[in-house]
C-alpha positions as semicolon CSV with decimal commas, in nm:
position;residue;x (nm);y (nm);z (nm)
1;M;2,542;9,023;4,864
2;I;2,810;8,850;4,660
3;V;2,663;8,691;4,345
4;L;2,876;8,428;4,168
5;A;2,763;8,403;3,807
6;A;2,854;8,122;3,568
7;T;2,942;8,238;3,218
8;P;2,949;8,039;2,891
9;I;3,249;7,811;2,845
10;G;3,240;7,860;2,470
11;N;2,897;7,894;2,314
12;L;2,730;8,226;2,399
13;G;2,394;8,060;2,353
14;D;2,449;7,891;2,688
15;A;2,422;8,223;2,875
16;S;2,125;8,195;3,110
17;R;1,840;8,443;3,125
18;R;1,933;8,509;3,486
19;L;2,291;8,595;3,389
20;I;2,174;8,843;3,126
21;E;1,928;9,004;3,368
22;A;2,198;9,028;3,634
23;L;2,435;9,198;3,390
24;E;2,162;9,438;3,279
25;N;2,093;9,544;3,638
26;A;2,434;9,523;3,803
27;E;2,590;9,830;3,959
28;V;2,920;9,655;4,028
29;V;3,076;9,372;3,824
30;V;3,393;9,204;3,946
31;A;3,572;9,016;3,669
32;E;3,878;8,800;3,622
33;D;3,949;9,010;3,313
34;T;3,742;9,326;3,274
35;R;3,803;9,329;2,896
36;T;3,649;8,983;2,869
37;A;3,352;9,099;3,077
38;V;3,296;9,398;2,847
39;H;3,314;9,171;2,541
40;L;3,063;8,930;2,700
41;M;2,815;9,208;2,775
42;R;2,841;9,347;2,423
43;S;2,799;9,002;2,271
44;L;2,487;8,943;2,481
45;G;2,341;9,279;2,386
46;V;2,369;9,419;2,739
47;E;2,376;9,800;2,730
48;N;2,432;9,851;3,102
49;R;2,770;9,996;3,193
50;P;2,838;9,895;3,553
51;R;3,142;9,977;3,759
52;L;3,405;9,718;3,661
53;L;3,661;9,591;3,910
54;P;3,933;9,329;3,847
55;L;3,970;9,017;4,063
56;H;4,243;8,774;3,965
57;E;4,494;8,540;4,126
58;H;4,740;8,819;4,191
59;N;4,507;9,056;4,379
60;E;4,227;8,838;4,518
61;R;4,351;8,823;4,874
62;E;4,406;9,198;4,908
63;K;4,086;9,295;4,723
64;S;3,846;9,053;4,892
65;V;3,799;9,257;5,210
66;E;3,728;9,569;5,006
67;L;3,476;9,387;4,788
68;V;3,300;9,230;5,085
69;E;3,253;9,574;5,241
70;L;3,117;9,698;4,909
71;A;2,874;9,404;4,906
72;R;2,719;9,535;5,230
73;E;2,587;9,829;5,026
74;T;2,505;9,676;4,687
75;D;2,508;9,343;4,508
76;V;2,851;9,255;4,369
77;L;2,830;9,037;4,056
78;V;3,137;8,816;4,018
79;L;3,245;8,670;3,681
80;T;3,537;8,468;3,551
81;D;3,641;8,434;3,189
82;A;3,441;8,110;3,156
83;G;3,245;7,885;3,388
84;M;3,176;7,927;3,759
85;P;3,389;8,161;3,972
86;S;3,610;7,987;4,233
87;V;3,631;7,658;4,037
88;S;3,995;7,667;3,924
89;D;3,941;8,042;3,891
90;P;3,937;8,340;4,129
91;G;3,649;8,354;4,376
92;F;3,720;8,115;4,662
93;V;3,905;8,368;4,879
94;L;3,627;8,620;4,820
95;V;3,360;8,369;4,924
96;E;3,562;8,266;5,230
97;T;3,603;8,631;5,331
98;A;3,234;8,708;5,278
99;I;3,119;8,414;5,489
100;A;3,355;8,510;5,771
101;A;3,221;8,867;5,758
102;G;2,858;8,760;5,761
103;V;2,789;8,881;5,406
104;A;2,547;8,670;5,202
105;V;2,671;8,473;4,900
106;T;2,459;8,325;4,625
107;A;2,518;8,183;4,276
108;L;2,366;8,191;3,931
109;P;2,425;7,835;3,800
110;G;2,532;7,775;3,447
111;P;2,780;7,607;3,213
112;S;3,042;7,377;3,362
113;A;3,339;7,232;3,176
114;V;3,377;6,969;3,449
115;L;3,027;6,828;3,419
116;T;3,010;6,865;3,041
117;A;3,329;6,664;2,995
118;L;3,221;6,407;3,251
119;V;2,891;6,326;3,083
120;L;3,049;6,317;2,736
121;S;3,340;6,096;2,838
122;G;3,141;5,773;2,847
123;L;3,297;5,693;3,185
124;P;3,104;5,634;3,510
125;T;2,932;5,948;3,638
126;D;2,787;5,822;3,964
127;R;3,105;5,903;4,159
128;F;3,379;6,137;4,041
129;V;3,654;6,360;4,175
130;F;3,775;6,692;4,030
131;E;4,146;6,768;4,071
132;G;4,161;7,105;3,894
133;F;4,476;7,175;3,692
134;L;4,750;6,916;3,716
135;P;5,062;7,066;3,879
136;R;5,329;7,190;3,640
137;K;5,601;7,048;3,860
138;G;5,561;6,704;4,012
139;R;5,279;6,606;3,778
140;A;5,395;6,244;3,750
141;A;5,408;6,208;4,129
142;A;5,064;6,368;4,165
143;L;4,918;6,122;3,916
144;R;5,083;5,823;4,084
145;A;4,916;5,930;4,409
146;L;4,580;5,906;4,230
147;A;4,644;5,568;4,067
148;T;4,424;5,375;4,312
149;E;4,141;5,633;4,320
150;P;3,824;5,434;4,237
151;R;3,618;5,734;4,123
152;T;3,627;5,885;3,775
153;L;3,892;6,156;3,767
154;V;3,841;6,494;3,598
155;V;4,132;6,735;3,548
156;F;4,212;7,046;3,345
157;E;4,526;7,062;3,134
158;A;4,686;7,321;2,908
159;P;4,708;7,232;2,537
160;H;5,087;7,257;2,524
161;R;5,118;7,014;2,817
162;I;4,854;6,756;2,721
163;A;5,103;6,524;2,544
164;A;5,330;6,500;2,849
165;A;5,030;6,474;3,083
166;L;4,887;6,179;2,891
167;A;5,225;6,006;2,890
168;D;5,252;6,054;3,266
169;A;4,896;5,929;3,317
170;R;4,966;5,621;3,104
171;D;5,272;5,543;3,317
172;A;5,091;5,608;3,645
173;F;4,760;5,431;3,574
174;G;4,868;5,174;3,319
175;P;4,826;5,182;2,940
176;D;4,483;5,017;2,940
177;R;4,300;5,260;3,169
178;R;4,006;5,418;2,986
179;A;4,005;5,795;2,939
180;A;3,871;6,080;2,728
181;V;4,028;6,401;2,605
182;C;3,752;6,662;2,578
183;R;3,855;6,963;2,371
184;E;3,686;7,294;2,287
185;L;3,362;7,198;2,462
186;T;3,046;7,369;2,329
187;K;3,249;7,537;2,053
188;K;3,247;7,482;1,676
189;F;3,537;7,238;1,679
190;E;3,432;7,042;1,988
191;E;3,607;6,705;2,006
192;V;3,581;6,415;2,250
193;A;3,851;6,154;2,192
194;R;3,789;5,832;2,386
195;G;4,020;5,535;2,430
196;T;4,289;5,389;2,649
197;L;4,558;5,612;2,792
198;A;4,809;5,444;2,562
199;E;4,594;5,521;2,257
200;L;4,532;5,880;2,363
201;A;4,899;5,940;2,447
202;E;4,989;5,829;2,095
203;R;4,707;6,028;1,934
204;F;4,802;6,353;2,107
205;A;5,178;6,301;2,107
206;E;5,218;6,628;1,916
207;G;4,986;6,818;2,151
208;A;4,649;6,976;2,081
209;R;4,482;7,312;2,054
210;G;4,209;7,469;2,262
211;E;4,072;7,430;2,613
212;I;4,112;7,073;2,736
213;V;3,948;6,860;3,004
214;L;4,093;6,515;3,068
215;V;3,866;6,248;3,214
216;I;4,018;5,922;3,341
217;G;3,835;5,611;3,454
218;G;3,867;5,508;3,818
219;A;4,090;5,229;3,938
220;P;3,931;4,882;3,909
221;A;3,846;4,692;4,222
222;R;4,149;4,530;4,377
223;S;4,158;4,180;4,237
224;G;4,515;4,074;4,304
225;D;4,713;3,998;4,614
226;L;5,040;4,185;4,663
227;P;5,270;3,876;4,665
228;G;5,122;3,746;4,340
229;A;5,136;4,087;4,176
230;L;5,494;4,135;4,295
231;A;5,590;3,801;4,142
232;E;5,442;3,912;3,808
233;V;5,637;4,240;3,824
234;T;5,955;4,045;3,895
235;D;5,891;3,814;3,599
236;R;5,830;4,110;3,367
237;V;6,152;4,280;3,477
238;A;6,344;3,954;3,430
239;S;6,209;3,947;3,073
240;G;6,359;4,287;3,003
241;E;6,073;4,525;3,093
242;R;6,157;4,838;3,293
243;L;6,054;4,817;3,657
244;K;5,851;5,137;3,631
245;D;5,655;5,008;3,330
246;A;5,606;4,663;3,480
247;A;5,470;4,806;3,805
248;A;5,230;5,034;3,618
249;A;5,098;4,755;3,396
250;V;5,044;4,509;3,682
251;A;4,888;4,780;3,896
252;A;4,637;4,861;3,622
253;A;4,546;4,493;3,586
254;T;4,510;4,418;3,957
255;G;4,389;4,745;4,107
256;L;4,693;4,763;4,332
257;G;4,890;5,086;4,355
258;T;5,176;5,148;4,111
259;R;5,383;5,307;4,384
260;E;5,301;5,019;4,619
261;L;5,424;4,761;4,368
262;Y;5,726;4,964;4,266
263;E;5,844;5,013;4,622
264;A;5,772;4,648;4,708
265;A;5,985;4,540;4,412
266;L;6,269;4,766;4,522
267;A;6,245;4,630;4,874
268;S;6,253;4,275;4,736
269;R;6,570;4,356;4,542
270;R;6,737;4,499;4,851
271;G;6,630;4,194;5,050
């Protein structure tokens, strides 16, 4: 069968007993980076030397059929550099191929950056949505599309892009939306910075180091009617505020969509 195994996201002490046993007994290990897999086994004191095969974003589609056929003969242990395979990492295509071919798939649960950040954020955990990595191009538009999402939002972001991502989130959701920047989870310099998007955008204006998970509070319940909200946007613009900023601020206060208000204001101008 195919065995998806979660690996530590930072602290090696989080490696499960089942993961160590699987590594000790595996004949075939498929890894996002085989060098990282070798380092993990050495660090965990695993002396087994299984057959190592690479599986990454550039070869997953072509290798999946081969690996599924191999899994008919022996268990294939699948690892990524950190966390659970297929969650913003290689693995999904392999699982999809295995299911279609009638090959069993199971998982060894373990560390999760998504859940760790969520529970540390101080934001509601009863309902949440994971959006993976924010797109490099069109990030602002992607965030605007999520502005009215009522569930807590969890996303990954690269350290060199976190400053721009927070600025875009502030503009899309409004400066007062609560959020948390969770950095270097489970590691020595773990940091969870909580505050409004405006505060966090200012705090991380120069960027940050390490692996980052951004958690953003869901949109508040809609409390304003569109005509009233539109009138407030119009008043703000008349006072010298940019339309984009006015729409974002009113949207955050009323629960209405930023894009909805922005486009309504443009339509009102044209009318």
